[in-house]
C-alpha positions in Angstrom: -31.0 -35.8 12.5 -31.7 -32.2 13.6 -29.4 -32.6 16.6 -26.6 -33.5 14.3 -27.1 -30.4 12.3 -27.1 -28.2 15.3 -23.9 -29.8 16.6 -22.2 -29.4 13.2 -23.3 -25.8 13.0 -22.0 -25.1 16.5 -18.6 -26.7 15.7 -18.4 -24.7 12.5 -19.0 -21.5 14.3 -16.5 -22.4 17.0 -13.9 -23.2 14.4 -14.5 -19.9 12.7 -14.1 -18.1 16.0 -10.8 -19.8 16.7 -9.5 -19.1 13.2 -10.4 -15.4 13.6 -8.7 -15.2 17.0 -5.6 -16.8 15.5 -5.6 -14.4 12.6 -5.9 -11.4 14.9 -2.9 -12.6 17.0 -0.8 -13.1 13.9 -1.6 -9.6 12.7 -0.6 -8.2 16.1 2.8 -10.0 16.0 3.4 -8.7 12.4 2.7 -5.1 13.2 6.3 -4.1 14.0 7.6 -5.6 10.8 4.9 -3.9 8.7 5.7 -0.5 10.3 9.4 -1.0 9.6 8.7 -1.8 5.9 6.5 1.4 5.5 9.3 3.5 7.2 11.9 2.1 4.8 9.9 3.2 1.8 10.7 6.5 0.2 8.8 9.4 1.5 7.5 10.3 -1.9 5.6 7.0 -2.2 2.9 8.3 0.3 3.4 12.0 0.4 0.4 12.7 -1.7 2.3 15.5 -3.5 1.6 15.7 -7.1 1.5 18.3 -9.8 -2.0 19.9 -9.8 -1.5 22.4 -12.6 -3.0 22.4 -16.1 -1.1 21.0 -19.0 0.0 22.5 -22.3 -1.2 20.9 -25.5 2.2 19.3 -25.9 4.1 18.3 -22.7 7.2 20.4 -22.0 10.3 19.4 -20.1 9.2 21.6 -17.2 5.8 19.8 -16.9 7.5 16.4 -17.1 9.9 17.4 -14.4 7.1 18.7 -12.2 5.2 15.5 -12.6 8.2 13.3 -11.7 9.2 15.6 -8.9 12.7 16.4 -10.2 14.4 19.5 -11.4 14.0 20.5 -15.0 17.8 20.3 -15.3 18.1 16.8 -13.7 20.3 14.3 -15.4 19.0 11.2 -17.1 19.8 8.9 -14.2 17.6 11.0 -11.8 14.8 11.1 -14.3 14.9 7.3 -14.7 14.9 6.8 -10.9 12.0 9.1 -10.5 10.0 7.5 -13.3 10.4 4.0 -11.7 
C-alpha cells in the first residue's frame, strides 16, 4: 500500500515536470509573436506619460486636452480617438 503511494507521488511529480518543460518551450516559441504585438501597439499605451498637474474645481478644456494628450484645439475625431 505504501509503495503504491510512493509510485503514484513519483509519477505525479514527473508529470508536473514534463508539463512545466512543455510550457517553457511553448513560451520560448511564442516570444517573437509577443514582441511583434507589443511593437505594433501605439507608443502612448506604455509611455507612462500622463498629466501630473493639479486640477481646477471644474475641468477646463485645457486640462482635458492635457489628460488625453491632444492639443486643446484638436478636432472631435482626434479627441474621440485619444479617449478610446
